[in-house]
C-alpha positions in Angstrom: 3.7 21.1 35.7 1.3 18.5 34.0 1.4 21.0 30.5 4.9 20.8 30.1 5.2 16.9 30.8 2.0 16.3 27.4 4.2 19.1 25.8 7.2 16.9 26.1 5.0 13.8 25.2 3.9 15.2 22.7 7.3 16.7 21.3 8.8 12.4 22.0 5.7 11.1 20.1 5.5 13.7 16.9 9.3 13.3 16.8 8.8 9.6 17.2 6.3 10.1 13.9 8.7 11.8 12.3 11.6 9.4 12.6 9.3 7.0 11.3 8.1 8.5 8.3 12.2 9.4 7.1 12.4 6.0 8.0 10.1 4.5 5.0 11.4 7.1 2.9 14.6 5.4 2.7 12.9 2.2 2.9 10.9 3.4 -0.9 13.7 4.4 -2.5 16.2 1.4 -1.9 13.4 -0.8 -3.3 12.5 1.9 -6.1 16.4 1.8 -6.8 16.3 -2.7 -6.6 12.7 -2.4 -8.8 15.2 0.1 -11.2 17.9 -2.9 -11.4 15.6 -5.6 -12.2 13.7 -3.8 -15.3 17.0 -3.2 -16.5 18.6 -6.4 -15.9 15.1 -8.6 -17.2 15.2 -6.0 -20.5 18.9 -6.9 -21.1 18.0 -10.6 -21.1 15.5 -9.9 -23.7 12.5 -10.1 -21.4 12.9 -12.7 -19.1 12.0 -12.9 -15.6 14.0 -12.0 -12.8 12.1 -13.6 -11.1 10.2 -16.3 -10.0 6.8 -15.2 -9.0 
């Protein structure tokens, strides 16, 4: 019984880690698209900054 619970707990933990990694890949893709759009907008404006850093 203890081994079954340990395997189920391990499956839940690994499933959660896999979901988190997948979500981070999606977030990274969105950030990349926003960065590329900002870079293209900056280039189209003639070198001006599109952010206030």
